[in-house]
N, C-alpha and C positions, 0 to 999 in steps of 0.2 A: 533515496537515490542521489547520486552526486555526479556532476560532470567530471570529465577528465581534467583535473586540476589539482595541484598540491594544496590548494585552499579548500576549506569546507564549503560546499554549496549549502548554506543555511536554508533549509527548505522545509516545506511543510507538506504534509499530507497523506493521504491514504488512498486506497483504491476501493473498488466496488464492494463495500463492506455491508451493504444493506441485507446481505444473506443472513444476518443474525435473526431476522424475523422468522426464518424457517423453523427454528428450534421451538417456537411457541405454537406450532400448528395444532397439535392435539388439544391443547388447553382451550384455544379459541374456538375450535370445532365443537367443543362441548359447551361453549357459551361461558367458560370460566374467564376470570380476569388474569391475563398474562401480564403481570405488572413488573416491568423492568424499571428500576429507579435510577440507574446510573450506568455509564459505560466506562470500562477500563480498556485502553487500547495500547498496543505495542507495535513497533514497526520502524520505518525509515521516513524519508521525506514525503512519501505518498500519504502519510498520516500525521506528520509532525505539524502541530499548530502553534509552535513557538519555542520549543525546547532548545533547538540549535542556536537560537539567538543568545542563549544564556550560557553557552559553553565557553570556558576561559580561552580555548584555542581560537575562537572566532572574534573575540573582543566585541561581541554584539554586532558584528558585521555580517557580510555575505549578501548575495544578490537579493534574497527574499526580505532583507531589511530596508530596501530602498525602492522607490518607484521604478517602473510602473507596476510592481507586484501589488496585488490587492486592489487595483484600480476599479474593477467591475462591481464588486459588492461592498467591500469595506471602505472603499475610497482612500485607503492608505495601506502601507505595508504592515502585515501582522506576523510575519514569519512563515506564512503559508507560501509554498512554492507554486503559485498559480496567480491568475488575474483575480480570482475570487475564492469561492468556497471549494473545499475538498469533498471527496466522497464521504468521509467520516462526518463532515458537517451536515450533509444531507441525511445521513443515518439518524442523527439525533433530532433533526427537524421532523423527519417522518415519524419518529416514535414519540415526539413531543417531550423530549428530555432536554435537560440543560447541557450545554457544551462542557465536556470534561476539562479540568484545569491542567495546563502543561505542568508537568512535575517540577521542572527546573525554574519555574517562574517565581518560586520563593515560598510556596505554601508549606506550613508546618503544623497546621491544626486540623482537627477532624471537620470543623465547619468549612474549611477551604477545600477539603477533598470529598465532601459528602455527595457531591453530584458526579463523582467519577474522576478519573485521572488519565491523562494522555502521557504515556511514557516514551512515545516515538521520537526519534532524533534524526534529523536530516543527515545523511551520510553514514548512518549506523549499519553495521553488518550483523549477520546472524552469528558469526563466529568471532571469537576474541582476537585482538591484535596479535597475540603470540602465535596463533595459527599461521598468519601471513608472514610475520617477521621471520619465523623459522624456515620460510620458503623464499626469503629474500624479497618479499612484497610488503607494501605499506598501505594500510587502510586509510580512508579519508579522514576519519575521526576515531579517537580511542574509546568508542562506545560500541558495545555489542548487545545482543539479546540478553545475555547473562547479566549485564549491568542493569538492564531494564527490569528484569525479574527481581534483582536485589532491591531496587527502588520500590517495586510493588510490595515486597515483604515489609519494608519500612512503613509504607502507607497503611498496610493491613494492621500493623501494631498500633498505629495512631487511631484508626477508625474503630477498633473494638477493644474493649478492656478484658474480654473473656473470649475463650474459643467458641463458645455458643453464639456470642454476639457477632463475632467476625464471620462465622459460617452463615449466619442469617443474612448478613450484608452481601456476602458472595452469592448466595442463592438467588437474590433479587437483582443481580447485576449481569450485564452483557459483557463478555470478554472477546476482544478482537485481537488475535495474535497474528499480526502481519498486515499487509504484505511485507515480508522481510526476505532478503536474499539478493536483490538486484545489485547492491553494492558489492557483495561478495563476488558476483560474476564480473562486475566491471573491474574490480581490483585484479582479479585472476586474468582477465583478457588483456588488461593493460600490461600486466606482467609477462605477456607473451605466451601464456599457456594456450594450447590449442583447445577447440571446443571439445574434442574427444577426451583430452586430459582433464578438463573441467568436469565432464560427466563422470569420470571414474574416480577422481581424486578429491573433488570438492562437493559435488551434489550430495553424496551420502552423509557428509558431515553437516551440511546445511539442514537437511531434512531431519537429522537426529537432533539438532539444536532446537528446531521448531517443536518437534515431538516432546522434548524435555521441558520446554516452556509450558506447553499445554498440560503435561502431567503435573507441573508444579502448581498451576492455577487451580486445577481440579482437586489436587491434594489440599489446597487451602479452602475449598468449598465451592468453587465455581460449578454451576450446573449447566450453563449455556456458553459455549465457546465456538466462535466462527474463525476459520482459518482460510484467509484468502490465498489463492494461488498466484503463480508468477504471471506477469504481464508478457506480451509478445516482444521479446528483446529485439528481434529483427525488424520491428516496425518503429524503433526509436530513432528520431532524426539525428541524434548525437552519434549513435553507432553507425547509421547509414553514411553520415558525413565522414566519420573516421575511416570507413572502409571504401569510400568513393574511389573509383578507378581500379578496384579489384585488389587492393593491397590487403595483407593480413590473411587470417584464416576465416574469411567471411562466408564462404560457400556461395551458392547461386542465389539469384534474385527470383522471387516468385512472380510469374507473369501477370497474375491477376491483381495482386496487392502492391507489388513493388518492394515487399519486405524481404529480408535475407533469410532464406530457408534454413540454413544451418544454425543460425542463432535462435530462430523460432523453434527449431528442433530441440535445442537445449532447454528452452522454456517448457516445451511440451514434456520432455523427459522429467524435469523438475516436478511438474504437476502430477504426472503418473506416480512418481515415487512418493510425493506428498499425499496423494489419495490413498495409497497403500498404508502409509503411516496413520492416516485418519481412521481407516478401517480397523487397524490394530488398536488404536485408542478407544474406539467405540466398543470393541470386544473387551478391553480391559476395564472400561468404566461404564457399565450398562446404566448406571444412575445418572449419567451426564449426557447432554446432547452436544455433539461435536459436528459442526456443519462446515462444508466447503464452499467458498465463494469463487466462482469462475470468472476472474478478471480477464483471462486470456481471450475468451470468446467475446466478451463485451467490447473489448478494444478492437479485435479483428473484424467484427461486424461493421463498425463505422469506418474502418480503414478501407475495407473492400467496397462498401456501398455508402460513401459519405453523403451524397445527395438524398438518399432515402431518410437520413436522420438529421437533415438540416445543416450539413457541413459543406464546405467548399470542395472543389475537385482536387485539391492538393493536400490530402490528409497527412502526408508525411513531412510537411513543411512547418517550421515553427512560426508562431505568430510574432514572437518577440526575439530578435536576434540581429546579427550583422553579417551573416554569411552569404546572403543572397543564394543564387543557385537553386537547385531542386529542394534543398532542405532548410535553407536560411539558418544554418548553424555554423558558428565559428567560435572556438573557445576563447580567442583573443578579443572577441566582441560579443561576449555573452550578454544575455538580456540584462539591462540595467546599467551596463558598462558603457564607456565612451565608444562611439561608433555603432551602437546598436539602436534599433528603433522598434516600436510596437505597432502591430497592425491596427487599423481603425476599428475593426469588429472582431474581437477575440472569439465571440460565439460562433464564428464561421470556421474556426480552426479546432483541430483535435489537440495538437501540441501547443502549449504555451511558450516554453523556452527551449524546446528541443529535447528536454529531459523529463519534464512534468506536463500534466494535462491542464487544459483550460477548465474553467468553471463549467462551461457547457458540456464538455466531454465527461467531467466528473459527474454531472447530473445524469447523463445518459448511462454511464457505467452503473450508477446506483439503480436506476430504473431497470436496466437490463438484468442485473443480478436479482432484483426483487421479483422478476417474473419466474425465477426458479429454473432457468435454463439448465438442462442436463449437461453433465460433463462429457464431452466427446471430442476434445481437441488433440487428436493424434492417437487414438486408441482408447477404447472404453475400459475403465478399471473395473474391479469387481463390483457387483451390484450394491454391496454394503457401503460403498464409497459415494453413492449417489445421494444428493440432498433429498430430504423428504418433501411431502406436499406443503405448499405455502399456506399460511393461515389466511382466513378471511380478512383479518385486520391488515394484511399486507396491502390490499387494494386501497384502503383508506390512507395508508402511509404513502402509496404511490401518488395519489391525488394531491396530498399535501406538498409534495416536492415537485409538482408540475409534470409528472410523467404523462405521456400521451396514451 
């Protein structure tokens, strides 16, 4: 995800991806060893753990390259767009795996990639730049999901000298394809497309791009793929600040959450279409497990009832920023820039910088998805699109990352 700026928001991260554990349920129930040895992840700044820092267009800069990013856990900026860990970090901790290496950090050998690879790039879109340029729009960075799958193919060749060897590696790996699509929607909305126009002319292409990426990794031998859904766009402080005062095509505000209903409706529409695509993928690939991770519900739960989950009463305000007001967001005083300040206790906030989540929120998102909450955010999809029963091992994973 990227803020509304011509510069890249060099960001990190991913969203509630702990849903990968669902795909190991049957093996654990039988007492078998469900051994995943590495994670391959694709996405945008909700998953990026350092790739955007190495893009030539950023010159190694961007907000996530400077304090106060990383202050809570790493005690220094790492390229993650948060005060600390991302949901993907909690995933690997829960599974006792090594953190996957950022692809653009310079690795070129099998030894450097044997613990997995993170291909996610802050600002990345699911669709290629040509899609937007042909519509008079400009993406934040020249990286799309297609680029990330090309990088994956290169790593695959490095990891295995034979087709059998590569497929063996893929079968013991977890694949996380997303969250991806937030930046597509931001670029489209910045370009003054209405929410209705985005639903009809952009959503189908985004979902098709995600389906294509999942098909590609399964064709390479992946047997476990998790596909996270869209976050509630109407609860993002950045978008709330942009539409403050009723400007633009924002729709109404929900009385209970304070979020914008029309933008959340766009996210719900994305998730319904994505679940239909997942159902089709399951039918086409009966030998692979394709799981859906419900990021939407995980976030809206804490926005609606922040106190219940240990957050303060202003869940739509950014911890770090310079905008004051209801959302504490101003693009001219973005987190880390002159004129911005960070709150004293990030763990009390849901949003870190108005665009990305705090470590505390990322932990909660991971814990909530680990519970295996059913998909029901705006109309239930076909039963085939509902995640399966969670494994016994998931409870051990929850305790490892401090879930209540």
